[in-house]
C-alpha positions in Angstrom: 113.6 116.1 78.0 112.3 113.7 75.4 110.4 110.5 75.5 111.9 107.2 74.4 109.0 105.2 72.9 108.6 101.7 74.2 107.6 99.6 71.2 109.8 96.5 71.3 109.7 94.0 74.2 113.6 93.8 74.0 113.7 97.3 75.4 112.3 96.0 78.7 115.3 93.7 79.1 117.6 96.6 78.3 116.0 98.7 81.1 116.3 95.7 83.5 120.0 95.5 82.7 120.7 99.2 82.8 122.7 100.7 85.6 121.3 103.8 87.3 117.8 105.2 87.0 115.1 105.0 84.3 111.5 106.1 84.3 108.7 104.3 82.6 105.4 106.2 82.0 102.5 104.0 80.9 99.7 106.0 79.2 96.3 105.1 77.8 95.4 107.2 74.8 91.7 106.6 75.6 91.7 107.9 79.1 91.3 111.6 80.1 92.9 110.9 83.6 95.9 109.4 81.8 96.1 112.5 79.6 96.0 114.8 82.6 98.7 112.8 84.4 100.9 112.9 81.3 100.5 116.6 80.9 101.3 117.2 84.6 104.4 114.9 84.3 105.7 116.7 81.2 105.1 120.1 82.8 107.5 119.2 85.7 109.9 116.7 84.1 112.8 119.2 83.8 113.3 118.5 87.5 114.4 114.9 86.7 118.2 114.7 86.1 118.7 115.2 82.3 120.6 112.0 81.8 117.7 109.9 83.1 116.0 107.9 80.3 112.3 108.6 80.2 110.4 105.7 78.5 106.9 106.2 77.2 104.5 103.3 76.6 101.2 103.7 74.7 99.6 100.7 76.3 96.6 100.6 73.9 99.1 99.9 71.1 101.4 97.7 73.2 99.4 95.7 75.7 102.0 92.9 75.5 104.8 95.3 76.6 102.6 96.5 79.5 102.1 93.0 80.6 105.9 92.3 80.3 106.6 95.4 82.4 104.3 94.2 85.2 105.9 90.8 85.1 109.5 92.0 84.9 109.3 94.6 87.6 106.7 92.8 89.7 104.1 95.6 89.8 100.4 95.6 89.3 99.3 97.0 86.0 97.7 100.4 86.2 97.1 103.3 83.8 98.4 105.8 84.0 101.4 104.6 85.8 104.9 105.8 86.5 107.7 103.5 87.5 111.1 104.5 88.8 113.7 101.8 88.0 117.1 101.7 89.7 119.7 99.1 88.6 117.0 96.9 87.2 114.6 97.1 90.2 111.4 99.1 90.5 111.8 101.3 93.6 108.7 103.5 93.0 105.4 102.7 91.5 102.7 105.3 91.3 99.5 105.7 89.4 96.7 108.2 88.6 96.8 111.3 90.6 99.7 109.9 92.8 102.1 110.3 89.9 104.6 113.0 90.9 107.8 114.2 89.4 108.7 115.6 92.8 108.4 112.2 94.4 110.5 110.6 91.7 113.2 113.2 92.1 113.0 112.9 95.9 113.4 109.1 95.7 116.4 109.5 93.4 118.3 111.6 96.0 
């Protein structure tokens, strides 16, 4: 698996229009809890179907995109945060220690 860096607001529209599943992981490079959540996510991410796009947002560098994600998918901003998007709608929103690859995969089934 490999991250797709979110660095252009136009990517959010692409995710909104995409068919199927996408995952967005929002990460704060200044937060130890966020680092732990990211490591745990990456440790288990091979359980996610390999054709699923995994988007990574450094929200310190791209606060504007973080705000656009919250607005587009109608979720409250959190960090760290994982969103499971299906056919343009957020169907799972988790943050901090609640971020779970197992829950993402279970929701996809």
